[in-house]
Each structure stands twice: as structure tokens, then as C-alpha cells.
C-alpha positions as CSV (number, residue, x, y, z in Angstrom):
1,M,73.8,-54.9,-0.4
2,E,71.1,-54.2,2.2
3,Y,73.7,-52.3,4.3
4,K,74.6,-50.1,1.4
5,K,70.9,-49.1,0.9
6,L,70.5,-48.3,4.5
7,T,73.7,-46.1,4.4
8,N,72.3,-44.0,1.4
9,Y,68.9,-43.7,3.3
10,V,70.6,-42.3,6.3
11,K,72.7,-39.8,4.1
12,A,69.6,-38.6,2.4
13,L,67.8,-38.0,5.7
14,G,70.9,-36.1,6.8
15,G,70.7,-34.0,3.7
16,I,67.1,-33.1,4.2
17,A,67.8,-32.3,7.9
18,L,70.6,-30.0,6.9
19,L,68.4,-28.3,4.2
20,S,65.6,-27.8,6.8
21,L,68.1,-26.3,9.2
22,V,69.4,-23.9,6.6
23,L,65.9,-22.9,5.7
24,C,65.1,-22.4,9.4
25,V,68.1,-20.2,9.8
26,C,67.1,-18.0,6.7
27,L,63.6,-17.6,8.0
28,F,65.0,-16.5,11.3
29,L,67.3,-14.0,9.8
30,F,64.5,-12.6,7.6
31,A,62.2,-12.3,10.5
32,Y,64.9,-10.6,12.5
33,Q,65.7,-8.2,9.8
34,Q,62.0,-7.3,9.4
35,G,61.7,-6.8,13.1
36,T,64.7,-4.5,13.1
37,S,63.4,-2.5,10.3
38,T,60.1,-2.1,12.2
39,N,61.8,-1.0,15.3
40,T,63.9,1.6,13.3
41,A,60.7,3.0,11.9
42,S,59.2,3.2,15.3
43,E,62.3,5.0,16.5
44,V,62.3,7.5,13.7
45,K,58.6,8.1,14.5
46,N,59.5,8.7,18.1
47,D,62.3,11.1,17.3
48,S,59.7,13.5,15.8
49,I,57.9,13.7,19.3
50,I,58.8,17.0,20.9
51,N,59.2,17.2,24.7
52,H,59.6,21.0,24.9
53,V,57.6,23.8,23.1
54,A,60.9,25.4,22.1
55,D,61.5,22.3,19.8
56,Y,58.1,23.0,18.0
57,I,58.2,21.9,14.3
58,P,55.9,24.0,11.9
59,V,53.0,22.0,10.8
60,T,51.8,22.0,7.2
61,F,47.9,21.7,7.1
62,K,46.5,19.1,4.6
63,E,44.1,20.1,2.0
64,D,41.3,18.0,3.5
65,S,38.4,19.4,5.6
66,E,40.3,19.1,8.9
67,G,43.3,20.9,7.4
68,Q,41.1,23.7,5.9
69,L,39.4,24.2,9.3
70,A,42.8,24.5,11.0
71,S,43.8,27.0,8.5
72,Y,40.8,29.0,9.3
73,G,41.6,28.7,13.0
74,E,45.1,30.1,12.3
75,K,43.6,33.2,10.6
76,L,41.3,33.7,13.5
77,I,44.2,33.6,16.0
78,K,46.6,35.7,14.0
79,N,44.1,38.2,12.5
80,T,41.4,38.1,15.2
81,Y,40.7,41.8,14.6
82,D,39.3,41.0,11.2
83,Y,36.6,38.8,12.5
84,F,33.9,38.7,15.1
85,Y,31.7,41.6,14.0
86,E,28.0,42.0,14.6
87,D,25.8,44.5,12.7
88,G,29.0,45.9,11.3
89,K,30.4,46.6,14.7
90,K,33.5,45.0,16.2
91,I,32.9,42.7,19.2
92,G,35.5,43.3,21.7
93,N,38.9,45.2,21.1
94,N,41.3,45.1,18.1
95,L,43.8,42.8,19.6
96,A,44.7,39.4,18.2
97,C,45.2,36.2,20.1
98,T,48.7,36.0,18.9
99,N,49.5,39.5,20.7
100,C,49.7,37.2,23.9
101,H,50.1,33.8,22.5
102,L,53.1,34.7,20.5
103,N,53.9,33.3,17.1
104,G,50.4,32.0,16.6
105,G,50.6,30.2,20.0
106,T,53.9,28.3,19.2
107,K,56.6,30.2,21.3
108,A,57.8,28.6,24.4
109,F,56.6,30.3,27.7
110,A,54.3,32.8,25.9
111,A,51.2,30.8,26.9
112,P,51.7,28.6,23.9
113,Y,48.8,26.4,22.4
114,V,51.3,23.5,21.6
115,G,50.1,20.6,23.7
116,L,47.4,22.5,25.3
117,H,44.6,20.2,24.3
118,Q,46.1,17.4,26.3
119,V,45.8,19.3,29.6
120,F,42.0,20.0,29.3
121,P,39.6,19.7,30.8
122,M,41.3,21.1,33.9
123,Y,40.3,22.9,37.1
124,I,40.2,26.7,36.8
125,G,40.2,28.6,40.2
126,R,38.5,31.7,38.7
127,E,35.4,29.7,38.1
128,D,36.1,27.0,40.7
129,K,35.3,24.2,38.5
130,I,36.7,21.8,35.8
131,E,36.6,23.6,32.5
132,S,36.8,22.5,28.8
133,L,39.3,24.1,26.5
134,E,36.4,25.8,24.8
135,E,35.3,27.4,28.0
136,R,39.0,28.7,28.7
137,I,39.1,30.1,25.1
138,N,35.9,32.0,25.8
139,G,37.5,33.4,29.0
140,C,40.1,34.9,26.7
141,F,37.3,36.4,24.5
142,E,35.5,37.9,27.5
143,R,38.6,39.3,29.2
144,S,41.8,39.6,27.1
145,M,39.7,40.6,24.0
146,N,37.3,42.6,26.1
147,G,34.3,41.0,24.2
148,R,32.0,38.1,24.8
149,A,31.9,34.3,24.5
150,I,31.4,32.8,21.1
151,P,29.3,29.7,20.6
152,E,31.1,26.6,21.8
153,N,29.8,24.5,18.9
154,G,30.1,27.2,16.3
155,K,32.6,27.0,13.2
156,E,34.9,29.6,14.7
157,M,35.4,27.7,17.9
158,R,35.8,24.4,16.1
159,A,38.4,26.0,13.9
160,I,40.4,27.4,16.9
161,I,40.3,23.9,18.6
162,T,41.4,22.2,15.3
163,Y,44.2,24.6,14.9
164,I,45.4,23.8,18.5
165,K,45.2,20.1,18.0
166,Q,47.1,20.4,14.6
167,V,50.0,22.3,16.2
168,S,50.0,19.9,19.0
169,S,50.3,16.9,16.6
170,R,54.0,16.0,17.7
171,T,53.4,16.1,21.3
172,R,52.6,13.3,23.7
173,N,49.2,12.8,25.1
174,D,50.3,11.6,28.5
175,K,52.1,14.6,30.1
176,R,52.3,18.2,30.3
177,L,54.8,19.8,27.8
178,E,57.7,21.8,29.2
179,G,57.6,25.3,27.8
180,Q,53.9,25.9,28.5
181,G,52.6,28.7,30.5
182,F,55.1,31.4,31.5
183,V,58.7,31.3,33.0
184,K,59.3,31.2,36.7
185,L,60.0,34.4,38.5
186,E,61.9,35.2,41.7
187,I,59.4,37.6,43.4
188,P,61.1,40.5,45.2
189,D,60.2,40.8,48.8
190,R,59.0,44.3,48.3
191,A,56.3,46.4,46.8
192,A,56.7,47.2,43.1
193,D,58.6,50.5,42.4
194,L,56.4,52.4,40.0
195,K,59.0,55.0,39.2
196,Q,61.6,52.4,38.5
197,G,59.0,50.7,36.3
198,Q,58.3,53.8,34.3
199,L,62.1,54.2,33.7
200,I,62.3,50.6,32.4
201,Y,59.2,51.3,30.3
202,T,60.6,54.5,28.8
203,N,63.9,52.9,27.9
204,K,62.9,49.4,26.7
205,C,59.1,49.3,25.9
206,M,58.1,52.7,24.7
207,S,59.6,52.6,21.3
208,C,57.1,49.8,20.3
209,H,54.2,50.3,22.7
210,G,54.1,54.1,22.8
211,D,54.5,56.8,25.3
212,Q,50.8,56.4,26.3
213,G,50.7,52.6,26.0
214,Q,48.6,53.0,22.8
215,G,50.7,50.6,20.8
216,Q,51.4,50.7,17.0
217,K,48.8,49.8,14.5
218,N,49.6,47.6,11.5
219,P,50.4,50.0,8.6
220,N,48.8,47.7,6.0
221,A,46.3,45.8,7.9
222,G,43.9,45.8,10.8
223,G,44.9,45.4,14.4
224,Y,48.3,46.2,16.0
225,L,51.8,45.6,15.0
226,Y,52.6,46.2,18.8
227,P,49.5,46.0,21.0
228,P,48.3,48.7,23.3
229,L,49.1,47.9,27.0
230,W,46.6,50.1,28.6
231,G,43.7,52.3,27.5
232,P,40.3,51.5,25.8
233,D,41.7,49.0,23.3
234,S,43.7,46.9,25.7
235,Y,42.8,43.8,27.9
236,N,40.3,44.5,30.6
237,D,40.9,44.5,34.4
238,G,39.6,41.0,34.7
239,A,42.1,39.5,32.4
240,G,44.9,37.2,33.5
241,M,47.4,39.8,32.1
242,A,46.0,42.4,34.5
243,R,47.5,40.5,37.4
244,M,50.9,41.9,38.0
245,L,52.8,38.6,38.7
246,T,51.3,37.0,35.4
247,A,52.3,40.0,33.4
248,A,55.8,40.0,34.9
249,R,56.3,36.3,34.2
250,F,55.2,37.0,30.5
251,I,57.4,40.0,30.2
252,K,60.4,38.3,31.7
253,G,60.3,35.4,29.1
254,N,59.3,37.4,26.1
255,M,60.1,41.2,26.3
256,P,61.5,43.4,25.0
257,L,61.2,41.9,21.5
258,G,63.9,39.2,21.0
259,A,63.8,37.9,24.6
260,T,63.6,34.2,25.2
261,F,63.2,32.1,28.3
262,E,66.9,31.1,27.8
263,E,68.1,34.6,27.1
264,P,65.8,37.1,28.9
265,L,66.6,40.8,28.5
266,L,65.2,42.0,31.8
267,S,65.9,40.9,35.4
268,D,63.2,39.5,37.6
269,A,63.0,42.8,39.5
270,E,62.8,44.8,36.3
271,A,59.9,42.6,34.9
272,Y,58.2,43.0,38.3
273,D,58.4,46.8,38.3
274,V,57.5,47.4,34.7
275,A,54.5,44.9,34.9
276,A,53.3,47.0,37.8
277,Y,53.7,50.3,36.0
278,I,51.8,49.0,33.0
279,N,49.0,47.7,35.0
280,S,48.8,50.9,37.1
281,F,46.8,52.6,34.2
282,D,43.2,52.7,33.4
283,R,41.8,49.9,31.1
284,P,38.2,48.5,30.3
285,K,36.4,47.3,33.3
286,K,35.1,43.6,33.3
287,A,31.5,43.4,34.6
288,D,30.6,41.1,37.5
289,K,34.2,40.5,38.6
290,D,32.8,39.9,42.2
291,K,31.6,36.6,41.0
292,D,35.1,35.4,40.2
293,Y,36.7,33.0,42.5
294,P,33.7,31.7,44.4
295,N,36.1,29.9,46.6
296,L,38.2,32.8,47.8
297,A,40.9,30.4,49.0
298,K,41.8,30.0,45.3
299,K,42.2,33.6,44.6
300,P,45.7,34.5,43.6
301,K,47.6,37.0,45.7
302,D,48.1,39.4,42.9
303,C,44.3,39.6,42.0
304,A,43.8,43.3,42.1
305,Y,40.1,43.3,42.8
306,P,38.0,42.2,46.0
307,P,36.6,40.5,47.7
308,Y,39.4,38.7,49.5
309,S,39.5,36.0,52.1
310,D,42.2,38.1,54.1
311,N,42.4,41.6,55.4
312,I,45.2,42.6,53.1
313,S,44.5,45.9,51.2
314,A,43.6,45.9,47.5
315,E,46.7,48.0,47.0
316,Q,49.0,45.3,48.3
317,H,47.1,42.7,46.4
318,K,47.9,44.7,43.2
319,Y,51.5,45.8,43.8
320,G,53.0,43.7,46.7
321,P,54.8,42.8,48.7
322,F,53.3,39.2,48.3
323,N,54.8,38.0,51.5
324,F,51.4,36.9,52.8
């Protein structure tokens, strides 16, 4: 009798142990499933991160205060000519930021804004110091827009910065993005051929930018459909685009209209020559250029204005050859 009770007790314990084991297995499988679901969500999120500007996914701004500020920044960038007036007079020229930073600063190798906020502050040789993104933007206002700096803490600057951050929302914060800046260029070991540049301009650029580089104005709005490339309403001679190699790299990756970094429409030599031709014409003069590049060792070879740290002529600094 006592033996039978003991046997039943042991069986009961075994059942409880088995039940416990089953429960543990179930809990494990549930936890595993939850962990797998979490990882999958994380992977989907990571899939939305872009590693190249060419993979940019358009951003929809929210209706909150930040989204509204970014939307205003987009207007400032795409319709710059409609803003920045004082006493009814336009400050600077009638270009728009997007004339150089194509597609609102979202086209690969067209000086895009995408991911730009993560590389600033950064060293700028022209001022020989670490600059903020706001200071860099003001450099464009003073040179490419041939105007003057805007308040760094003003609404317009905050709107532009917010726009840049918004279009950069799918980029990583720990590395420079592929597709920023301009394409690489194999520099010919010769001076630029201005006659060849003129021929290229006539055949492939003039239909949009005009026989006198005057551009084409927007028929139903302000500013330009195709911007002037020289003359009084163009970038001044202190702008980055006034440097021949910078202009050539931009042209190679983006011009004529329809060109991309993957499918350029001009050869390196053609971009080199037509950039020199475009920059051979008069344009507005930037004051105090002699103060640029306090450390002359940092001055680019294609900077067309003195002083220099070498004995190379200004002519060669402007048109090459750059084998020095």
C-alpha cells in the first residue's frame, strides 16, 4: 500500500516536470520569435539607409514646425531669386542655389546637400580654418550669388540648414556619402584649348545658355530656366565655379542636360576645354580676394588670382597646364 502511494507521487512529480519543460520550451520559442521580429524590423530600417546620393529617396516634410521650416528652406534653395531683398532691391544676382546644386541639392556629383550636414564643421582652405555649415553657405551667398552673408541665426539660414538635414535623413552619421562633391577628372597635361572650348560650347551648350552666356530666364517666374555662365548676373570671380578644374568636374558629371556621373556626355578633355572657355569671360569681381587662402600652400593650382606661393604665372594658374 505504501509502495503504491510512493509510485503515484513520483508519477505526479514527473508530470509536473514535463509540464514545466513544455512551458519553458514555449516561452523560449515565443522569445525567439519576438527577437526574430525585432531583427527583421531593424533590417528593414537599415535597408532604408542610402550609401550613395544616387539612391536618394525624396522626403515628404511633416506638417509640424520643423517640416514647415524645411519646406521654406526648399523654396529658398529652388527660388532664391524671389527672396533676399533690401529696400526693394535684390541682394546679389538672380541665380538660384539649385542652378549649381542640381535638383534642389539631391543630384549625385552636383555638389549635393544630401548627407552634407554630417561632414561639417570641416576645414576650408580658402579661410584656413574649420568652418560651420552656416559659414560655408554664406560663402556661396557672397561668391556664387555675388551677394553678401545672411545672419547665421536668422530664419532663412535655419530654414536652409533644416532642409539639408531633412534631405539627409536616410544617410548615416558616421561617414562621408558617395556621390558628394563632383566627379573625378583626368586632367590633360596641357593648357586648355579655348578655340576647342568655344566649338564645344557652340555645339552643346549655347542652345540653353545663349550665344553670349546670358542664359534663359524663366518665362513664367523669376530667375533663370538656364543660368548665365558669365556676365553681370553670373557667379563672381571668387566663386568655386570660377576655378577651371572645379567647373570642368561639374560639367563632366552634369552637362549637357541629361548627363550623369554614370553616363557623361563629354570627355574629360572636352569638359576641360569648355570650362576654360566659359571662365575666360568677364564676370563680377569679388572684393578682397587677396585675403583668400591665408596659407598659400593650401591655394588650389587652378585659382586664377594671386598671390601665389610659386612663380607660376596667373595665366597658367587659370588655364593650365597644371603639371606643377
